[in-house]
C-alpha positions in Angstrom: -73.1 115.2 -97.2 -75.7 115.7 -94.1 -78.5 113.6 -94.0 -81.0 115.6 -96.0 -79.1 115.7 -98.8 -78.9 111.8 -99.0 -82.2 111.3 -98.6 -83.0 113.4 -101.4 -80.6 111.2 -103.4 -82.4 108.1 -102.4 -85.6 109.6 -103.5 -84.1 109.9 -107.0 -83.3 106.3 -107.1 -85.7 103.5 -108.0 -85.2 100.7 -105.5 -86.2 97.2 -106.0 -86.5 95.3 -102.9 -86.4 91.6 -104.0 -87.2 88.5 -101.8 -86.9 84.9 -102.6 -89.5 82.9 -101.1 -89.5 79.0 -101.4 -92.2 77.6 -98.9 -92.0 81.1 -97.1 -95.8 81.4 -95.9 -95.0 81.1 -92.0 -92.2 83.3 -92.1 -92.6 86.0 -94.7 -95.3 88.0 -93.1 -93.4 89.2 -90.5 -90.5 89.9 -92.3 -92.6 92.8 -94.8 -94.3 94.0 -91.5 -90.7 94.8 -89.9 -89.6 96.5 -92.6 -89.3 100.4 -91.1 -92.0 102.5 -92.4 -89.4 105.2 -93.3 -87.4 102.4 -95.5 -90.9 101.3 -97.1 -90.8 104.6 -98.3 -87.8 104.5 -99.9 -88.7 101.1 -102.0 -90.3 101.4 -105.2 -91.2 97.7 -105.5 -90.9 94.7 -103.2 -90.5 91.7 -105.6 -91.5 88.4 -104.2 -90.3 85.4 -106.0 -91.9 82.5 -105.3 -89.4 79.7 -106.6 -92.1 76.8 -106.8 -93.7 76.6 -103.3 -96.0 73.9 -102.5 -97.7 76.1 -99.4 -99.2 78.9 -99.8 -96.3 81.7 -100.3 -97.9 82.9 -103.5 -101.6 83.2 -102.0 -100.0 85.3 -99.0 -98.0 87.3 -101.2 -101.4 88.3 -103.3 -103.2 89.1 -99.6 -100.4 91.2 -98.4 -100.1 93.1 -101.6 -103.7 94.7 -101.0 -102.1 96.1 -97.4 -98.7 96.9 -99.5 -99.4 97.9 -103.0 -95.5 98.0 -103.5 -95.4 94.1 -103.4 -95.5 92.5 -107.0 -95.5 88.8 -107.3 -93.5 86.7 -109.8 -94.2 82.9 -109.4 -91.6 80.1 -110.8 -94.0 76.9 -112.0 -91.0 75.3 -110.8 -87.8 75.5 -108.3 -85.0 77.1 -110.0 -82.9 77.5 -107.0 -81.4 80.6 -105.2 -79.5 81.6 -108.2 -82.3 81.3 -110.3 -84.3 82.9 -108.2 -81.9 86.3 -108.1 -81.3 85.9 -112.1 -84.9 86.5 -112.0 -84.9 89.5 -109.9 -82.4 91.0 -111.6 -83.9 90.7 -115.1 -86.9 92.3 -113.8 -84.8 95.3 -112.2 -83.2 96.1 -115.5 -86.3 95.7 -117.7 -88.5 98.0 -115.4 -85.3 100.6 -114.8 -84.2 100.2 -111.5 -81.5 101.4 -110.1 -80.6 99.3 -107.0 -81.7 95.6 -106.4 -81.4 94.8 -102.8 -82.1 91.2 -101.4 -84.1 90.3 -98.3 -84.5 86.9 -97.6 -88.1 85.7 -96.4 -87.1 83.6 -93.6 -86.2 86.5 -91.6 -82.3 85.8 -91.3 -81.3 89.6 -92.1 -83.0 91.8 -90.4 -85.3 94.3 -92.5 -84.0 97.7 -90.3 -80.8 97.0 -91.9 -82.0 97.7 -95.3 -82.1 101.6 -95.3 -78.0 100.8 -94.2 -77.4 98.4 -97.0 -78.9 101.2 -99.7 -77.0 104.4 -98.0 -73.2 103.2 -99.6 -74.8 103.8 -103.2 -75.2 107.8 -102.7 -71.1 107.7 -102.4 -70.2 105.6 -105.5 -70.5 101.9 -104.4 -71.7 99.5 -107.0 -72.1 96.2 -104.6 -72.8 96.3 -100.8 -72.4 93.5 -98.8 -73.7 93.0 -95.1 -70.9 91.9 -92.9 -71.8 90.0 -89.6 -67.9 89.8 -88.9 -67.9 93.5 -88.6 -71.0 93.9 -86.4 -69.2 91.2 -83.6 -68.7 87.6 -83.0 -70.8 85.5 -85.0 -71.1 82.9 -82.7 -73.2 85.1 -80.3 -76.0 84.9 -82.9 -76.2 81.2 -83.0 -73.7 80.2 -85.5 -72.2 76.9 -85.1 -68.3 76.8 -84.4 -67.9 74.4 -87.5 -69.7 77.0 -89.4 -68.1 80.1 -87.6 -64.3 78.7 -88.4 -65.2 77.6 -91.9 -66.5 81.2 -92.7 -63.4 82.6 -91.3 -61.2 80.0 -93.3 -62.8 80.6 -96.5 -62.7 84.5 -96.1 -58.8 84.4 -95.6 -58.4 82.1 -98.5 -60.9 84.5 -100.9 -59.2 87.5 -99.7 -55.5 86.2 -100.5 -56.6 84.8 -103.9 -58.7 88.0 -104.7 -56.4 90.4 -103.0 -58.9 92.4 -101.2 -59.6 92.9 -97.7 -63.1 91.8 -97.5 -64.7 90.7 -94.3 -67.3 88.6 -95.6 -67.9 86.7 -98.8 -70.8 84.6 -97.6 -73.4 87.1 -96.5 -76.7 86.8 -98.3 -77.6 90.3 -97.5 -76.6 92.0 -100.7 -77.3 94.9 -103.0 -76.1 95.6 -106.5 -76.6 98.9 -108.4 -77.8 99.0 -112.1 -74.1 99.6 -113.4 -73.2 96.3 -111.3 -76.3 94.3 -112.8 -75.2 95.5 -116.7 -71.3 94.6 -116.3 -71.6 91.4 -114.0 -72.3 88.5 -116.2 -74.8 86.9 -114.0 -76.7 85.1 -116.4 -73.9 82.4 -116.8 -73.6 81.9 -113.2 -75.0 79.1 -111.1 -78.4 78.4 -109.7 -77.1 77.4 -106.7 -76.1 78.9 -103.1 -72.8 79.7 -104.5 -74.3 82.3 -106.8 -73.2 85.0 -104.3 -69.9 84.2 -104.3 -69.9 84.2 -107.9 -71.6 87.5 -108.3 -68.5 88.9 -106.1 -65.9 87.6 -108.5 -68.0 89.1 -111.4 -67.7 92.5 -109.7 -64.0 92.1 -108.7 -63.1 90.8 -112.5 -65.2 94.3 -113.5 -63.4 96.6 -111.0 -66.5 97.3 -109.2 -66.5 99.3 -105.9 -67.6 97.0 -103.2 -68.6 98.4 -99.6 -69.9 96.4 -96.5 -71.9 97.3 -93.7 -72.0 95.8 -90.3 -75.1 93.4 -89.8 -76.3 91.0 -86.8 -75.8 87.1 -86.9 -79.1 85.3 -86.7 -78.9 81.5 -87.0 -81.6 79.2 -86.0 -83.6 76.1 -87.0 -85.5 77.2 -90.2 -83.3 79.8 -91.4 -81.6 78.0 -94.2 -81.0 75.2 -96.3 -77.9 75.8 -97.0 -75.7 72.8 -96.2 -71.9 73.7 -95.2 -69.5 71.0 -96.4 -71.3 71.2 -100.2 -71.4 74.8 -100.3 -67.7 75.5 -99.0 -66.6 72.7 -101.7 -68.3 75.0 -104.6 -66.8 77.9 -103.1 -63.3 76.3 -103.3 -64.2 75.5 -107.0 -65.0 78.9 -107.8 -61.9 79.8 -106.5 -60.0 77.3 -109.0 -62.0 78.5 -111.7 -61.4 82.1 -111.1 -57.5 81.3 -110.6 -57.4 79.5 -114.4 -59.6 82.6 -115.5 -62.6 80.3 -116.2 -65.5 82.4 -114.7 
């Protein structure tokens, strides 16, 4: 399939780019401005979900919406957590006839220029697309600590063993889902924590959905993530136990 045909397919899809935003006033504007113009044309909505921020995140979103009319703001009165934000985004996507929901973090940890590669696999029938930092290269060169690096490698290997898959990354926050995936994965029953992405993959595997990966660079640094590796790792292990005993 040549590029022009693919572009025509994209034109027919209603694409929602959702951005979890918690106290993101200092970082979010640059992320939005870094979205390539041709990718911006493909997007129908930039759904900013202010998750109970105490700074000027919501005010910034309103200012930016005057320049970028595709921006739509939803505010949570109180913080609902990483998974809670995604549940809101998925509900909104389904209610507004979206075909694809692709997540872009508001802190810049995942480069906006990879939005288009995240979308392209849906043209060939993908149901879930994940960005893989392992496919791109050595994650330590992007600033990932040794502890986090080896923990990620170990968890990936364990998950592939249990799920009988050959995915390179289960823990990237760069994710995109088709309308079919959102309709078949019982996401509303999942947690509101950072483990939500892992639970979504379990749901996709249980539903027999097609999962694709694309290479993305590792961007790690101060201020990019509030995830605590040890509690997160333990929550992943709990999810695996629940999967083994068919409780998720």
